[in-house]
N, C-alpha and C positions, 0 to 999 in steps of 0.2 A: 435197594432194600438191604437192611442190615443183616449181618450173618445170624444174629440171634433170632430175628423174626423169621428168617429163612429156615433155620433149624427147627423152629416151632412148627412150621408148616410141614417140613419133611417128616417130623415125628408125629405131629398131631393128626394129619389127614389119614395115614395108614391105621393109626390107633382108633380113630373114629370109625373108619371103614370096618375094622375088626369088630368093634362093639356093635355096629348095626348088623353085620352078618351073624354075630352071636345071638342077638336079640331075635332076628328073623328065624334062626335055626332052632331056638329053644322057646317056642311060644306055648307049650302045653301048660295048662294050669296045674299048680301043685299046692297042696295044703301046707301052710306054715305051722310049725310047732315051736313052742317055747317051753323049756324044761318044766318049770313048776306049773305052768298054766295048761299044758297039753296043746291040742290043736286050736289054732285061732279060728274065729268064725268066718274067715274068708279065704279064698284061694287067689293066687296071683300067678302070672306066667313065670316060669323058671328063670328066664333071662332078667325079669324085673327084680326078682328076689336076689339073684347073684350080683347084678349090677348095683342094686341098692345097698347090699352088704359091702361091696367094694367101695362105693361112694362114702358110706358111713365110716369105714376104716380110714379112707383118705382124709376125711374131715377131722376125725379124732387124732390122727397122726399129725396133721397140720396144727391143730389146737395145742397138742403137747409140745411141738416144736416152738410155737409162739410163746407159750409159758416158759419154756426153758430159755429162750432168747431174752426174756424180760430182764433177767439178772445181768446178762452180758450188756444189754443196752444201758442199764442203769450204771454199771461200772464204767462204760465208755463215756457217758455224760459226766460222771465225776472226774474222770481223767481229763476230759476236755476242759472242764472248769479249772482244774489244777494247772493245766498248761497255760490257760489264759492268765491266771493269777501270776504264774512264774514269768510269763512274757512281759506282763505289765511291770513287775518288780525289776526285771532285767532292763527294760526301757528306762525306768527311773534311775537305776544305778549307773547306766551308761551316760545318761544326761547329766548326772551329778559329777561324774569323773571327767566329762568333756568341758564342764564349766570352768572358766579361769579361776585359779586359786587366788584367794584374797591374801595379801601380805599379813603376816602375824604382827601383832602390836609390839612385840619384843624386838622385831627386826627394824621397825621404824625408829625406835628409840636409840638404837646403836649408831645410827647415821649422824 
């Protein structure tokens, strides 16, 4: 088993256990309120409300990170294309310099 997978289990299982214990300990229904609307027409267990808010925050944070990384990925693709172009040009120039030099026309007429 890889270390990364093992660390996921070491962190994930206790975190999951804590979330289950939290949900079992806070099962009382609570009314949800949204500022301009007031109380919503349904009640949910407190644990569902808190875990749902945490999940929504996690999703929005991941979405923000993904959008931020878009620019970095685009710049990396441009840099990779530039490197490929420069490597091709380098290959071409080294092939030209390695080719045998042709004698100049002026050198042949002097002999």
